[in-house]
N, C-alpha and C positions, 0 to 999 in steps of 0.2 A: 449430554442431557437434553431432553426434548420438553419444551414447555408450550402451553397453548393458552390463548385467551379468546373469549367470545367477543367479537367486534362487529359493529355495524359498518359494513364496507360500502364505499361509494361506487356506483357503476357509472358508465359513460352516459347513460340515459337519465341520470339524476336520481335513480331509485336506490334504495338501500336494502341490503339483505344481511340477516344475522347469521354468522357462521364462525367456525373456529379458525384462527390463524396460529400457525406453529412456528416457533423460533427454536432452532437447535444450537447449542453451544458446542464448540469443538476446541480442544486444547491445541497449542502450537508449540514449536520448539523453544519458545521464549516464555518463561514462567510469568512474566508480566504482561503478556498479550493473550487475548482470548478472542475467538472468532464467533460471531453471532450470525446464524444463517437462516434465511427465510426458506421454508420447505414447501410452500404452497404455490410457487410460481410468481409471486409478487416481486417486482424489481424496484430497486432504488435508482437505477439508471439503466440505459439501454444495454441489452445483453452483449457482452464482449467488449464494451468500452474500457479504456484504460482506467485503472483504479485511481481514486482521488485521495491524496494524503493531506491531512490538516492537523496542525499542532494547536495547542490551546493558546499559543502566543500569536497565531496568524490572524490578527484582527480583521485584515482586509478580506481574507478568504472566508472567515466565519460569517462575516456580514452577508455573503452571497450563498450561504448554505444554511437553510432553515433547520436541517437535521443536526448539523454541527452545533448550532446555537442551542438547541434543546439538550443535546448530550453534555456539552461543557457546562451548561447552567444547572442541569438536574442531576448529573452524575458526578459527584465530587471525587477527585482523585484521578480523573482521566487526563493524561498528558497529551495524547495524540490519538487520531483515529484514521482509518483507511476505509473508504467507501468503495466496495466493488459493485457488481451488478445485483447479486442477490444476497450479499453479506456485508457486514461491517466488522473490522478488526479493531479492537480497543487496546491501546497501550496505557497501562496505569502506573501510578507512582508505586514504587516497590514497598512503601510503608503502608499502603492501603490494601486491605484484604478483598478478595473477589466477592465475598458475601455482602460487602457494602455497595457493590456496583451492579452485580448481575441482575437482581430482581428489577431494579429501576430501568436497566437497559432493555430487558425483555418487554416490560410494559410500554416503554417509550417507542420501541421499534414496531410492536404490533399496532399501536395507534397510528404511527406514521405511515406504515405500509397500507393500512386501511384507508387512509386519507387519499391515497393515489397521487400525492404530490411528489415532484422531483426532489431528490436530495440536495441538488445544487441548482442555482439559477442559471439562466442562459448567459449571464455576464461573467460567471465564475471563471471560465477558462481564460478569458482575456485578462482578467485581474490576476490570475495565477501566473501567466507569462510575464507580467510586469513585476510581480512581487516576490516570486520564488526564484532565487538565484543560484541553485546548486550547480548549474552547468554554465555559469557566467564565464569561467575560465577555460571552458572546453574549446579546443581549437576546432575550426570549421574545416571540413575536408571536401576537396573536389575530386571526383572520381572520373576516370575514363570508363569506357564501356565494360572492360573486364573487371575493374575494381568495383563498379556499381553492381555487377552481377554477384560478386563476392559479398558485398554489403547486404544485398537482397537475400542471399542465402542465409547469412547470419540472422537477419531479422526473422525469416521464415522459421528457422530452427528454434529460435527463442520463443516465437509465438505458438508453435505447434508442439514442441517437445519439452521445453523448459518452463514456460509460464504456467501451464496447468498444474504442474507439480508444486511450484512456488505458491500458487493461489490456494492449493489444498492445505498448505501450512499457515494460511492466514496472511500471506504476503503478496507481493506482486513485483514485477521487474519491468524496467523500461530500457530499450536499446537506444543509446545516445550517440553511437557513431563507431566507425572503424578507421584506424590509421593504417593506410596501406604501406607506409614506409617502415613502420615498426611491427606491424601485425597485431597491434593492440586494439582490443574491443572495449569500449566504454559502456558501462551499465549502471543503472540506478536501482538499488533494492529499496522496497517500500514495505511498510507495515511491520508485521511480527518479525520477518526475516532480517530486516535492517539492523535492529538492535539485539538480535539473538546472539548468544555467545558462540554459536556455531556458524555465524554468517561467513566468516573467512573460509571455513571448511567448505561450505556450500559454494562459495564463489570460486575457489581454486580447484578443489577436488571434484566438485560436481559440475558446475557450469563450464569452467575453463576446460576440463578434461573432455567433456562432450563436444564442445565447439572444435577443439583441436583434433578430435577423432574424425569428425565429419568434414572439416574444412582445413586443408593443409596450410593455408595462408595465415591462420590464426596462431599467434605466438603466446599471447597472455591476455588476461582480463583484468581491468581496473574498475573499481567502484567509484562513482562520482558521489561526493559527499556534500551535504548542505554546508554553508559557511560556518554555522555554529558547531556542526559536527567536526569540521576541520580544526576549529579552535580547541574543542574538547579533546581531540586526539593529540594535538600538540602538547596540551597541558598534561595529559596522561603520560606522554613520552618523557616530558621534563621530570615528572614525579618518579618515574621508573629509573631515570638516570641518577637522581638524587639518592634513591634507595640503594642503587647499585654501588654508589660511591661510599655510602655509609657501611 
């Protein structure tokens, strides 16, 4: 779906011009995630920068993202969001219908893009490093020259071949490291792809298969989870065990 609004846009010289801004919505593999795309060249952050993921409980991060503040305040039912360069992926509560969110999101994004403001402040990333602990238990690897070359090859393959496809589906991916002893590659899925029912298929049969095809040293791929995701997964496993016993 393509929507547009007439917006007075700010220029670098302080002048204003009235023109249409267009926001396109695109479905994702996750029924509870929708991608909102700017089609006129306006950016929420510099082109190619890693996407930023913010949950409605991340108060420290929300404080440093004016865009997140507006979305979580004005769009009821939004659980998390991922800010790319020219798009935002919204994850909603499954009990909320998209008709309750989409119109407000389009209005909000067109107004924000027209303002020319950055989606996150300059302090955001330093706060993110201190407050987001999904890789807190990730071991640190030291590489010799050959191992570093393998790690660089993995990173390049992810950036050039895998990440664009993931972003098309409203998600993103971060390379978190390579264990040369076990051949394990550690990745972080973001946005729509993280909570999608097919994420394990994407991880194992898509990403892992491609990495193993091009790089012989890769043996398997492991997704790094947020602490709350790890807790939820353990609780789900306990529930499955109880159901199996019954």
